[in-house]
py3Dmol code that shows the C-alpha trace and the ligand (Angstrom):
import py3Dmol

protein = """\
ATOM      1  CA  ALA A   1      13.082  10.579  12.600  1.00  0.00           C
ATOM      2  CA  GLN A   2      11.425  10.585   9.186  1.00  0.00           C
ATOM      3  CA  HIS A   3      12.238   6.974   8.359  1.00  0.00           C
ATOM      4  CA  ILE A   4       9.190   4.747   8.374  1.00  0.00           C
ATOM      5  CA  GLY A   5      11.003   1.443   8.868  1.00  0.00           C
ATOM      6  CA  ARG A   6      12.340   2.548  12.228  1.00  0.00           C
ATOM      7  CA  LEU A   7       9.055   4.152  13.251  1.00  0.00           C
ATOM      8  CA  ILE A   8       7.250   0.857  12.643  1.00  0.00           C
ATOM      9  CA  ARG A   9       9.836  -1.121  14.577  1.00  0.00           C
ATOM     10  CA  GLU A  10      10.125   1.262  17.507  1.00  0.00           C
ATOM     11  CA  GLY A  11       6.834   3.088  17.673  1.00  0.00           C
ATOM     12  CA  GLY A  12       4.395   0.361  18.652  1.00  0.00           C
ATOM     13  CA  ARG A  13       1.430  -0.100  16.356  1.00  0.00           C
ATOM     14  CA  SER A  14       1.668   1.737  13.076  1.00  0.00           C
ATOM     15  CA  PHE A  15      -1.327   3.250  11.288  1.00  0.00           C
ATOM     16  CA  SER A  16      -1.074   4.654   7.813  1.00  0.00           C
ATOM     17  CA  PHE A  17      -3.284   5.923   5.033  1.00  0.00           C
ATOM     18  CA  GLU A  18      -2.891   5.578   1.300  1.00  0.00           C
ATOM     19  CA  PHE A  19      -4.049   8.153  -1.260  1.00  0.00           C
ATOM     20  CA  TYR A  20      -3.892   8.385  -5.029  1.00  0.00           C
ATOM     21  CA  PRO A  21      -3.198  11.433  -7.242  1.00  0.00           C
ATOM     22  CA  PRO A  22      -6.607  12.784  -8.333  1.00  0.00           C
ATOM     23  CA  LYS A  23      -7.535  13.433 -11.937  1.00  0.00           C
ATOM     24  CA  ASP A  24      -9.126  16.866 -11.644  1.00  0.00           C
ATOM     25  CA  GLU A  25      -9.816  19.868  -9.447  1.00  0.00           C
ATOM     26  CA  ALA A  26     -12.781  18.267  -7.657  1.00  0.00           C
ATOM     27  CA  GLY A  27     -10.701  15.183  -6.930  1.00  0.00           C
ATOM     28  CA  GLU A  28      -7.932  17.389  -5.623  1.00  0.00           C
ATOM     29  CA  GLU A  29     -10.321  19.044  -3.154  1.00  0.00           C
ATOM     30  CA  GLN A  30     -11.573  15.657  -2.010  1.00  0.00           C
ATOM     31  CA  LEU A  31      -8.002  14.467  -1.462  1.00  0.00           C
ATOM     32  CA  TRP A  32      -7.020  17.422   0.726  1.00  0.00           C
ATOM     33  CA  ALA A  33     -10.272  17.176   2.659  1.00  0.00           C
ATOM     34  CA  ALA A  34      -9.473  13.512   3.394  1.00  0.00           C
ATOM     35  CA  ILE A  35      -5.885  14.340   4.380  1.00  0.00           C
ATOM     36  CA  GLU A  36      -7.168  17.069   6.689  1.00  0.00           C
ATOM     37  CA  ALA A  37      -9.754  14.780   8.274  1.00  0.00           C
ATOM     38  CA  LEU A  38      -7.269  11.955   8.851  1.00  0.00           C
ATOM     39  CA  GLY A  39      -4.373  14.113  10.052  1.00  0.00           C
ATOM     40  CA  PRO A  40      -5.612  14.401  13.670  1.00  0.00           C
ATOM     41  CA  TYR A  41      -5.365  10.613  13.960  1.00  0.00           C
ATOM     42  CA  ARG A  42      -1.622  11.065  13.727  1.00  0.00           C
ATOM     43  CA  PRO A  43      -0.779   8.294  11.279  1.00  0.00           C
ATOM     44  CA  THR A  44       2.766   6.951  11.289  1.00  0.00           C
ATOM     45  CA  PHE A  45       2.866   7.946   7.611  1.00  0.00           C
ATOM     46  CA  VAL A  46       0.674   8.591   4.589  1.00  0.00           C
ATOM     47  CA  SER A  47       1.451   7.308   1.118  1.00  0.00           C
ATOM     48  CA  VAL A  48       0.638   8.568  -2.364  1.00  0.00           C
ATOM     49  CA  THR A  49       0.525   6.125  -5.271  1.00  0.00           C
ATOM     50  CA  TYR A  50       2.229   6.485  -8.627  1.00  0.00           C
ATOM     51  CA  GLY A  51      -0.228   6.307 -11.532  1.00  0.00           C
ATOM     52  CA  ALA A  52      -0.132   3.374 -13.922  1.00  0.00           C
ATOM     53  CA  GLY A  53       2.517   3.894 -16.574  1.00  0.00           C
ATOM     54  CA  GLY A  54       4.097   6.767 -14.682  1.00  0.00           C
ATOM     55  CA  SER A  55       1.159   8.964 -15.678  1.00  0.00           C
ATOM     56  CA  THR A  56       1.095  10.881 -12.401  1.00  0.00           C
ATOM     57  CA  ARG A  57       4.788  11.494 -11.948  1.00  0.00           C
ATOM     58  CA  ASP A  58       4.460  15.246 -11.411  1.00  0.00           C
ATOM     59  CA  LYS A  59       1.344  14.947  -9.280  1.00  0.00           C
ATOM     60  CA  THR A  60       2.828  12.373  -6.940  1.00  0.00           C
ATOM     61  CA  VAL A  61       5.875  14.585  -6.483  1.00  0.00           C
ATOM     62  CA  ARG A  62       3.736  17.686  -5.930  1.00  0.00           C
ATOM     63  CA  ILE A  63       1.342  16.053  -3.439  1.00  0.00           C
ATOM     64  CA  THR A  64       4.031  14.354  -1.340  1.00  0.00           C
ATOM     65  CA  ALA A  65       6.062  17.586  -1.355  1.00  0.00           C
ATOM     66  CA  ARG A  66       3.039  19.528  -0.067  1.00  0.00           C
ATOM     67  CA  ILE A  67       2.375  16.937   2.658  1.00  0.00           C
ATOM     68  CA  ALA A  68       6.032  17.204   3.732  1.00  0.00           C
ATOM     69  CA  ARG A  69       5.896  21.000   3.705  1.00  0.00           C
ATOM     70  CA  ASP A  70       2.419  21.866   4.993  1.00  0.00           C
ATOM     71  CA  THR A  71       1.392  19.052   7.338  1.00  0.00           C
ATOM     72  CA  ALA A  72       2.849  17.236  10.330  1.00  0.00           C
ATOM     73  CA  MET A  73       2.574  13.915   8.480  1.00  0.00           C
ATOM     74  CA  ILE A  74       5.394  11.897   6.982  1.00  0.00           C
ATOM     75  CA  PRO A  75       4.771  11.182   3.303  1.00  0.00           C
ATOM     76  CA  MET A  76       5.836   8.098   1.375  1.00  0.00           C
ATOM     77  CA  ALA A  77       5.976   8.457  -2.411  1.00  0.00           C
ATOM     78  CA  HIS A  78       5.303   5.414  -4.579  1.00  0.00           C
ATOM     79  CA  LEU A  79       7.537   4.974  -7.610  1.00  0.00           C
ATOM     80  CA  THR A  80       7.392   2.373 -10.386  1.00  0.00           C
ATOM     81  CA  CYS A  81       9.766   1.210 -13.115  1.00  0.00           C
ATOM     82  CA  VAL A  82       7.132   1.440 -15.879  1.00  0.00           C
ATOM     83  CA  GLY A  83       8.322   3.417 -18.891  1.00  0.00           C
ATOM     84  CA  HIS A  84      11.330   4.897 -17.076  1.00  0.00           C
ATOM     85  CA  THR A  85      15.028   4.684 -17.819  1.00  0.00           C
ATOM     86  CA  VAL A  86      17.371   4.542 -14.859  1.00  0.00           C
ATOM     87  CA  ALA A  87      18.357   8.165 -15.579  1.00  0.00           C
ATOM     88  CA  GLU A  88      14.703   9.250 -15.339  1.00  0.00           C
ATOM     89  CA  ILE A  89      14.270   7.386 -12.074  1.00  0.00           C
ATOM     90  CA  GLU A  90      17.374   9.135 -10.738  1.00  0.00           C
ATOM     91  CA  ALA A  91      15.860  12.510 -11.682  1.00  0.00           C
ATOM     92  CA  ILE A  92      12.581  11.678  -9.908  1.00  0.00           C
ATOM     93  CA  LEU A  93      14.529  10.663  -6.808  1.00  0.00           C
ATOM     94  CA  ASP A  94      16.333  14.023  -7.003  1.00  0.00           C
ATOM     95  CA  ASP A  95      12.924  15.748  -6.997  1.00  0.00           C
ATOM     96  CA  TYR A  96      11.788  13.776  -3.954  1.00  0.00           C
ATOM     97  CA  GLU A  97      14.986  14.487  -2.140  1.00  0.00           C
ATOM     98  CA  ALA A  98      14.662  18.220  -2.802  1.00  0.00           C
ATOM     99  CA  ALA A  99      11.016  18.116  -1.674  1.00  0.00           C
ATOM    100  CA  GLY A 100      11.901  16.623   1.692  1.00  0.00           C
ATOM    101  CA  VAL A 101      10.361  13.227   0.962  1.00  0.00           C
ATOM    102  CA  ARG A 102      12.363  10.565   2.786  1.00  0.00           C
ATOM    103  CA  ASN A 103      10.413   7.383   2.087  1.00  0.00           C
ATOM    104  CA  ILE A 104       9.883   5.617  -1.223  1.00  0.00           C
ATOM    105  CA  MET A 105       7.584   2.705  -2.022  1.00  0.00           C
ATOM    106  CA  ALA A 106       9.646   0.900  -4.665  1.00  0.00           C
ATOM    107  CA  LEU A 107       7.511  -1.016  -7.165  1.00  0.00           C
ATOM    108  CA  ARG A 108       7.841  -2.594 -10.549  1.00  0.00           C
ATOM    109  CA  GLY A 109       4.420  -1.406 -11.691  1.00  0.00           C
ATOM    110  CA  ASP A 110       2.150  -3.119 -14.181  1.00  0.00           C
ATOM    111  CA  PRO A 111       2.199  -3.378 -17.977  1.00  0.00           C
ATOM    112  CA  SER A 112      -0.339  -1.090 -19.679  1.00  0.00           C
ATOM    113  CA  ASP A 113      -2.560  -4.131 -20.342  1.00  0.00           C
ATOM    114  CA  GLY A 114      -2.893  -4.817 -16.621  1.00  0.00           C
ATOM    115  CA  PRO A 115      -1.250  -6.806 -13.844  1.00  0.00           C
ATOM    116  CA  ARG A 116      -1.596 -10.164 -15.593  1.00  0.00           C
ATOM    117  CA  ALA A 117      -0.122  -9.101 -18.951  1.00  0.00           C
ATOM    118  CA  ALA A 118       3.449 -10.061 -19.922  1.00  0.00           C
ATOM    119  CA  TRP A 119       5.992  -7.574 -18.583  1.00  0.00           C
ATOM    120  CA  THR A 120       8.489  -5.987 -20.980  1.00  0.00           C
ATOM    121  CA  PRO A 121      11.093  -3.762 -19.340  1.00  0.00           C
ATOM    122  CA  THR A 122      11.847  -0.314 -20.778  1.00  0.00           C
ATOM    123  CA  ASP A 123      15.202  -0.046 -22.609  1.00  0.00           C
ATOM    124  CA  GLY A 124      17.689   1.265 -20.097  1.00  0.00           C
ATOM    125  CA  GLY A 125      15.243   0.597 -17.256  1.00  0.00           C
ATOM    126  CA  PHE A 126      14.616  -2.086 -14.663  1.00  0.00           C
ATOM    127  CA  SER A 127      12.972  -5.517 -14.847  1.00  0.00           C
ATOM    128  CA  TYR A 128      12.136  -6.025 -11.182  1.00  0.00           C
ATOM    129  CA  ALA A 129      11.321  -3.968  -8.130  1.00  0.00           C
ATOM    130  CA  SER A 130      14.382  -5.396  -6.352  1.00  0.00           C
ATOM    131  CA  GLU A 131      16.610  -3.468  -8.801  1.00  0.00           C
ATOM    132  CA  LEU A 132      14.801  -0.229  -7.979  1.00  0.00           C
ATOM    133  CA  VAL A 133      15.198  -1.006  -4.267  1.00  0.00           C
ATOM    134  CA  GLU A 134      18.948  -1.375  -4.793  1.00  0.00           C
ATOM    135  CA  LEU A 135      19.222   1.923  -6.652  1.00  0.00           C
ATOM    136  CA  VAL A 136      17.202   3.835  -4.041  1.00  0.00           C
ATOM    137  CA  ARG A 137      19.129   2.183  -1.231  1.00  0.00           C
ATOM    138  CA  GLY A 138      22.401   3.285  -2.811  1.00  0.00           C
ATOM    139  CA  ARG A 139      21.470   6.920  -2.296  1.00  0.00           C
ATOM    140  CA  GLY A 140      21.350   6.562   1.462  1.00  0.00           C
ATOM    141  CA  THR A 141      18.583   9.185   1.782  1.00  0.00           C
ATOM    142  CA  PHE A 142      15.440   7.100   1.729  1.00  0.00           C
ATOM    143  CA  ASP A 143      13.728   4.378   3.682  1.00  0.00           C
ATOM    144  CA  ILE A 144      12.182   1.887   1.300  1.00  0.00           C
ATOM    145  CA  GLY A 145       8.873   0.074   1.329  1.00  0.00           C
ATOM    146  CA  VAL A 146       7.965  -2.768  -1.053  1.00  0.00           C
ATOM    147  CA  ALA A 147       4.830  -4.627  -2.128  1.00  0.00           C
ATOM    148  CA  ALA A 148       3.850  -7.990  -0.622  1.00  0.00           C
ATOM    149  CA  PHE A 149       1.107 -10.357  -1.727  1.00  0.00           C
ATOM    150  CA  PRO A 150      -0.683 -12.556   0.846  1.00  0.00           C
ATOM    151  CA  GLU A 151      -2.285 -14.589  -1.962  1.00  0.00           C
ATOM    152  CA  GLY A 152       0.778 -14.368  -4.200  1.00  0.00           C
ATOM    153  CA  HIS A 153       1.410 -11.956  -7.060  1.00  0.00           C
ATOM    154  CA  PRO A 154      -0.838 -12.998  -9.975  1.00  0.00           C
ATOM    155  CA  SER A 155       2.156 -13.961 -12.132  1.00  0.00           C
ATOM    156  CA  SER A 156       4.168 -15.700  -9.405  1.00  0.00           C
ATOM    157  CA  ALA A 157       4.833 -19.402  -9.959  1.00  0.00           C
ATOM    158  CA  SER A 158       3.938 -20.295  -6.352  1.00  0.00           C
ATOM    159  CA  LEU A 159       3.534 -18.785  -2.897  1.00  0.00           C
ATOM    160  CA  GLU A 160       7.057 -19.995  -2.085  1.00  0.00           C
ATOM    161  CA  ALA A 161       8.527 -18.277  -5.169  1.00  0.00           C
ATOM    162  CA  ASP A 162       6.554 -15.166  -4.234  1.00  0.00           C
ATOM    163  CA  ALA A 163       8.081 -15.199  -0.737  1.00  0.00           C
ATOM    164  CA  ASP A 164      11.541 -15.556  -2.312  1.00  0.00           C
ATOM    165  CA  VAL A 165      10.892 -12.367  -4.303  1.00  0.00           C
ATOM    166  CA  LEU A 166       9.820 -10.464  -1.188  1.00  0.00           C
ATOM    167  CA  VAL A 167      12.890 -11.689   0.687  1.00  0.00           C
ATOM    168  CA  ALA A 168      15.098 -10.598  -2.239  1.00  0.00           C
ATOM    169  CA  LYS A 169      13.586  -7.104  -1.946  1.00  0.00           C
ATOM    170  CA  ALA A 170      14.330  -7.079   1.792  1.00  0.00           C
ATOM    171  CA  ARG A 171      17.931  -8.165   1.161  1.00  0.00           C
ATOM    172  CA  ALA A 172      18.273  -5.455  -1.508  1.00  0.00           C
ATOM    173  CA  GLY A 173      17.489  -2.874   1.170  1.00  0.00           C
ATOM    174  CA  ALA A 174      13.730  -2.624   1.792  1.00  0.00           C
ATOM    175  CA  ALA A 175      12.920  -1.649   5.385  1.00  0.00           C
ATOM    176  CA  PHE A 176       9.276  -2.736   5.372  1.00  0.00           C
ATOM    177  CA  ALA A 177       6.522  -4.110   3.169  1.00  0.00           C
ATOM    178  CA  VAL A 178       2.856  -3.258   2.629  1.00  0.00           C
ATOM    179  CA  THR A 179       0.472  -5.914   1.380  1.00  0.00           C
ATOM    180  CA  GLN A 180      -2.027  -6.005  -1.391  1.00  0.00           C
ATOM    181  CA  MET A 181      -5.635  -6.073  -0.167  1.00  0.00           C
ATOM    182  CA  PHE A 182      -6.780  -9.466   1.167  1.00  0.00           C
ATOM    183  CA  PHE A 183      -9.734 -10.728   3.187  1.00  0.00           C
ATOM    184  CA  ARG A 184      -8.464 -13.812   5.052  1.00  0.00           C
ATOM    185  CA  ALA A 185      -6.187 -13.131   8.016  1.00  0.00           C
ATOM    186  CA  GLU A 186      -4.536 -16.562   7.559  1.00  0.00           C
ATOM    187  CA  ASP A 187      -3.251 -15.528   4.144  1.00  0.00           C
ATOM    188  CA  TYR A 188      -1.402 -12.656   5.813  1.00  0.00           C
ATOM    189  CA  PHE A 189      -0.082 -14.735   8.713  1.00  0.00           C
ATOM    190  CA  ASP A 190       1.069 -17.495   6.334  1.00  0.00           C
ATOM    191  CA  LEU A 191       2.975 -14.938   4.249  1.00  0.00           C
ATOM    192  CA  VAL A 192       4.660 -13.571   7.384  1.00  0.00           C
ATOM    193  CA  ASP A 193       5.593 -17.157   8.363  1.00  0.00           C
ATOM    194  CA  ARG A 194       7.126 -17.846   4.934  1.00  0.00           C
ATOM    195  CA  VAL A 195       9.219 -14.692   5.180  1.00  0.00           C
ATOM    196  CA  ARG A 196      10.319 -15.405   8.779  1.00  0.00           C
ATOM    197  CA  ALA A 197      11.202 -18.994   7.779  1.00  0.00           C
ATOM    198  CA  ARG A 198      13.686 -17.430   5.333  1.00  0.00           C
ATOM    199  CA  GLY A 199      15.395 -15.579   8.158  1.00  0.00           C
ATOM    200  CA  VAL A 200      13.978 -12.123   7.361  1.00  0.00           C
ATOM    201  CA  ASP A 201      12.314 -10.037  10.085  1.00  0.00           C
ATOM    202  CA  MET A 202      11.170  -7.104   7.922  1.00  0.00           C
ATOM    203  CA  PRO A 203       7.862  -5.641   9.225  1.00  0.00           C
ATOM    204  CA  ILE A 204       4.950  -6.387   6.899  1.00  0.00           C
ATOM    205  CA  LEU A 205       1.986  -4.004   7.162  1.00  0.00           C
ATOM    206  CA  PRO A 206      -1.367  -5.466   6.136  1.00  0.00           C
ATOM    207  CA  GLY A 207      -3.206  -3.390   3.524  1.00  0.00           C
ATOM    208  CA  ILE A 208      -6.852  -2.890   4.516  1.00  0.00           C
ATOM    209  CA  MET A 209      -9.623  -2.307   1.980  1.00  0.00           C
ATOM    210  CA  PRO A 210     -13.206  -2.357   3.249  1.00  0.00           C
ATOM    211  CA  ILE A 211     -15.684  -3.986   0.865  1.00  0.00           C
ATOM    212  CA  LEU A 212     -18.169  -1.196   0.202  1.00  0.00           C
ATOM    213  CA  ASN A 213     -19.017  -2.418  -3.299  1.00  0.00           C
ATOM    214  CA  LEU A 214     -18.737  -6.195  -3.630  1.00  0.00           C
ATOM    215  CA  GLY A 215     -18.906  -6.243  -7.430  1.00  0.00           C
ATOM    216  CA  ALA A 216     -16.126  -3.682  -7.810  1.00  0.00           C
ATOM    217  CA  ILE A 217     -13.873  -5.420  -5.276  1.00  0.00           C
ATOM    218  CA  ARG A 218     -14.413  -8.766  -7.011  1.00  0.00           C
ATOM    219  CA  ARG A 219     -13.518  -7.305 -10.417  1.00  0.00           C
ATOM    220  CA  GLN A 220     -10.420  -5.613  -9.055  1.00  0.00           C
ATOM    221  CA  GLY A 221      -9.547  -8.737  -7.066  1.00  0.00           C
ATOM    222  CA  GLU A 222      -9.642 -10.864 -10.182  1.00  0.00           C
ATOM    223  CA  LEU A 223      -7.063  -8.604 -11.822  1.00  0.00           C
ATOM    224  CA  ILE A 224      -4.670  -8.426  -8.896  1.00  0.00           C
ATOM    225  CA  GLY A 225      -5.098 -11.930  -7.507  1.00  0.00           C
ATOM    226  CA  THR A 226      -7.201 -11.214  -4.395  1.00  0.00           C
ATOM    227  CA  SER A 227     -10.215 -13.463  -3.801  1.00  0.00           C
ATOM    228  CA  VAL A 228     -13.325 -12.626  -1.802  1.00  0.00           C
ATOM    229  CA  PRO A 229     -14.098 -15.709   0.348  1.00  0.00           C
ATOM    230  CA  GLN A 230     -17.624 -17.048  -0.068  1.00  0.00           C
ATOM    231  CA  GLU A 231     -18.534 -16.578   3.596  1.00  0.00           C
ATOM    232  CA  ILE A 232     -17.670 -12.884   3.317  1.00  0.00           C
ATOM    233  CA  ALA A 233     -19.617 -12.447   0.077  1.00  0.00           C
ATOM    234  CA  ASP A 234     -22.551 -14.227   1.758  1.00  0.00           C
ATOM    235  CA  ARG A 235     -22.593 -11.826   4.703  1.00  0.00           C
ATOM    236  CA  ILE A 236     -22.728  -8.855   2.345  1.00  0.00           C
ATOM    237  CA  GLN A 237     -25.201 -10.366  -0.092  1.00  0.00           C
ATOM    238  CA  ALA A 238     -27.569 -11.284   2.741  1.00  0.00           C
ATOM    239  CA  ARG A 239     -28.185  -7.522   3.064  1.00  0.00           C
ATOM    240  CA  ALA A 240     -28.302  -6.791  -0.665  1.00  0.00           C
ATOM    241  CA  ASP A 241     -31.631  -4.955  -0.559  1.00  0.00           C
ATOM    242  CA  ASP A 242     -30.470  -2.427   2.076  1.00  0.00           C
ATOM    243  CA  PRO A 243     -27.547  -0.250   0.893  1.00  0.00           C
ATOM    244  CA  ALA A 244     -26.898   1.148   4.385  1.00  0.00           C
ATOM    245  CA  ALA A 245     -26.700  -2.382   5.819  1.00  0.00           C
ATOM    246  CA  VAL A 246     -24.365  -3.480   2.998  1.00  0.00           C
ATOM    247  CA  ARG A 247     -22.028  -0.623   3.838  1.00  0.00           C
ATOM    248  CA  ALA A 248     -22.210  -1.296   7.579  1.00  0.00           C
ATOM    249  CA  GLU A 249     -21.389  -4.960   7.007  1.00  0.00           C
ATOM    250  CA  GLY A 250     -18.383  -4.039   4.833  1.00  0.00           C
ATOM    251  CA  ILE A 251     -17.096  -1.812   7.635  1.00  0.00           C
ATOM    252  CA  ALA A 252     -17.780  -4.488  10.266  1.00  0.00           C
ATOM    253  CA  LEU A 253     -15.935  -7.130   8.235  1.00  0.00           C
ATOM    254  CA  ALA A 254     -12.914  -4.844   7.798  1.00  0.00           C
ATOM    255  CA  ALA A 255     -12.865  -4.063  11.540  1.00  0.00           C
ATOM    256  CA  GLU A 256     -13.016  -7.786  12.361  1.00  0.00           C
ATOM    257  CA  LEU A 257     -10.086  -8.441  10.027  1.00  0.00           C
ATOM    258  CA  CYS A 258      -8.111  -5.587  11.639  1.00  0.00           C
ATOM    259  CA  GLU A 259      -8.744  -6.962  15.123  1.00  0.00           C
ATOM    260  CA  THR A 260      -7.633 -10.447  14.122  1.00  0.00           C
ATOM    261  CA  LEU A 261      -4.507  -9.077  12.442  1.00  0.00           C
ATOM    262  CA  LEU A 262      -3.463  -6.933  15.416  1.00  0.00           C
ATOM    263  CA  ALA A 263      -4.245  -9.728  17.901  1.00  0.00           C
ATOM    264  CA  GLY A 264      -2.068 -12.050  15.799  1.00  0.00           C
ATOM    265  CA  GLY A 265       0.909  -9.698  15.902  1.00  0.00           C
ATOM    266  CA  ALA A 266       0.619  -7.518  12.796  1.00  0.00           C
ATOM    267  CA  PRO A 267       2.818  -4.417  13.354  1.00  0.00           C
ATOM    268  CA  GLY A 268       0.043  -2.061  12.255  1.00  0.00           C
ATOM    269  CA  LEU A 269      -2.585  -1.373   9.616  1.00  0.00           C
ATOM    270  CA  HIS A 270      -2.302   0.390   6.271  1.00  0.00           C
ATOM    271  CA  PHE A 271      -5.653   1.719   5.003  1.00  0.00           C
ATOM    272  CA  TYR A 272      -6.517   2.114   1.346  1.00  0.00           C
ATOM    273  CA  THR A 273      -8.605   5.277   1.700  1.00  0.00           C
ATOM    274  CA  LEU A 274      -9.508   5.902  -1.974  1.00  0.00           C
ATOM    275  CA  ASN A 275      -9.074   9.572  -1.002  1.00  0.00           C
ATOM    276  CA  ARG A 276     -11.996   9.494   1.421  1.00  0.00           C
ATOM    277  CA  SER A 277     -11.846   9.587   5.186  1.00  0.00           C
ATOM    278  CA  LYS A 278     -15.295   8.281   6.105  1.00  0.00           C
ATOM    279  CA  ALA A 279     -14.910   4.501   5.825  1.00  0.00           C
ATOM    280  CA  THR A 280     -11.443   4.525   7.376  1.00  0.00           C
ATOM    281  CA  LEU A 281     -12.700   6.542  10.347  1.00  0.00           C
ATOM    282  CA  GLU A 282     -15.696   4.232  10.769  1.00  0.00           C
ATOM    283  CA  ILE A 283     -13.296   1.287  11.020  1.00  0.00           C
ATOM    284  CA  PHE A 284     -11.113   3.249  13.456  1.00  0.00           C
ATOM    285  CA  ASP A 285     -14.086   3.987  15.686  1.00  0.00           C
ATOM    286  CA  ARG A 286     -15.007   0.317  15.826  1.00  0.00           C
ATOM    287  CA  LEU A 287     -11.446  -0.637  16.719  1.00  0.00           C
ATOM    288  CA  ASN A 288     -11.393   1.885  19.512  1.00  0.00           C
ATOM    289  CA  LEU A 289      -7.937   3.042  18.484  1.00  0.00           C
ATOM    290  CA  THR A 290      -8.654   6.732  18.100  1.00  0.00           C
ATOM    291  CA  VAL A 291      -6.205   9.110  19.751  1.00  0.00           C
TER     292      VAL A 291
END
"""
ligand_1 = """\
53
LIG
P 8.242 -7.269 -8.356
O 8.621 -7.497 -6.946
O 9.298 -6.928 -9.342
O 7.462 -8.572 -8.858
C 6.806 -8.565 -10.137
C 6.698 -9.987 -10.674
O 7.991 -10.449 -11.056
C 6.184 -10.992 -9.642
O 5.414 -11.971 -10.312
C 7.449 -11.600 -9.111
O 7.207 -12.900 -8.622
C 8.352 -11.597 -10.335
N 9.772 -11.452 -9.975
C 10.327 -10.505 -9.200
N 11.665 -10.654 -9.124
C 11.954 -11.733 -9.880
C 13.171 -12.411 -10.232
N 14.368 -11.991 -9.779
N 13.095 -13.486 -11.048
C 11.911 -13.913 -11.532
N 10.724 -13.320 -11.229
C 10.749 -12.249 -10.436
N 1.328 -0.003 -8.991
C 1.466 1.255 -9.526
O 1.513 1.394 -10.759
N 1.552 2.351 -8.728
C 1.510 2.270 -7.380
O 1.598 3.283 -6.688
C 1.348 0.980 -6.784
N 1.295 0.831 -5.434
C 1.187 -0.423 -4.891
C 1.183 -0.560 -3.492
C 1.072 -1.813 -2.900
C 1.066 -1.940 -1.410
C 0.966 -2.972 -3.721
C 0.821 -4.321 -3.093
C 0.977 -2.842 -5.101
C 1.096 -1.580 -5.707
N 1.129 -1.416 -7.100
C 1.260 -0.157 -7.641
C 0.976 -2.580 -7.985
C 2.327 -3.204 -8.385
O 3.039 -2.312 -9.206
C 2.006 -4.504 -9.106
O 1.481 -5.436 -8.213
C 3.150 -5.113 -9.909
O 2.595 -6.118 -10.772
C 4.196 -5.812 -9.062
O 4.997 -4.913 -8.455
P 6.176 -5.401 -7.458
O 6.817 -4.182 -6.983
O 5.659 -6.383 -6.498
O 7.119 -6.147 -8.520
"""
view = py3Dmol.view(width=600, height=400)
view.addModel(protein, "pdb")
view.setStyle({"model": 0}, {"cartoon": {"style": "trace"}})
view.addModel(ligand_1, "xyz")
view.setStyle({"model": 1}, {"stick": {}})
view.zoomTo()
view.show()
């Protein structure tokens, strides 16, 4: 009942929320306030990221364990290969198992110099996410999610090669994928088509990030390979002298994207909440999907 892959396939539309491990006490309060505010919407699952370089190992374990123990929500714990030997990864999986976490987002992670820097595997560790998928799969305890990239991973040779990688992760045992943020629905649908053309029917959840700060999204997008289409930037910039209107337009654009995605057959929506509930709930209200 705890396995996300089956819930997405059998449960109709899936809605999920992503959080990150906060740095300090104030951030911790904000996180739990957001979790509390979003809980009544009964997401299919909530996920907690794994800090760059494995820096949040203990926090990610602690937060997902508390969600499993104290809330009605199903947590998914992200896990990366950065800086870990296989033995360390095994120990982290033991912790998750003991904490009642039954879903793992299996990722390679990024080099410390960022997503575009050359990747050097840790001695005794893994080179690719597909190897982590295989290890997690072998345990039999967890359902596994993997990352997908509608515009291609920034170091992929081509969109076709990128689809091959995603398909390899599915064949290694991933039950579903969640995408990087993107702003053109066609990029998502084209990715789904490339995966289906390879004979793989794994559900792919679109990752939704509202543009509340165009400059910040552009900078982040440059790093991770997500572009902000000119027509979208234009709609936001047309309101540049009215912060409330800029925010409202960012929410409206995200809601439009969500509607197009669901109408086109996306199995659900995965919201990047940045540990806040407000923007996500504003999008929800516009979609008229509230329970
Ligand atoms: P992989 O699938 O291993 O791909 C990495 C690169 O290697 C790609 O360019 C791919 O094309 C190439 N590749 C893969 N397999 C092969 C092969 N067999 N031969 C040749 N090339 C290959 N990062 C974090 O640190 N913590 C998080 O919690 C986190 N959560 C994320 C959640 C989502 C939904 C997404 C989309 C990303 C997340 N990331 C996170 C970022 C992620 O770690 C980076 O995007 C990373 O650069 C790629 O991870 P991956 O799992 O896709 O790696």
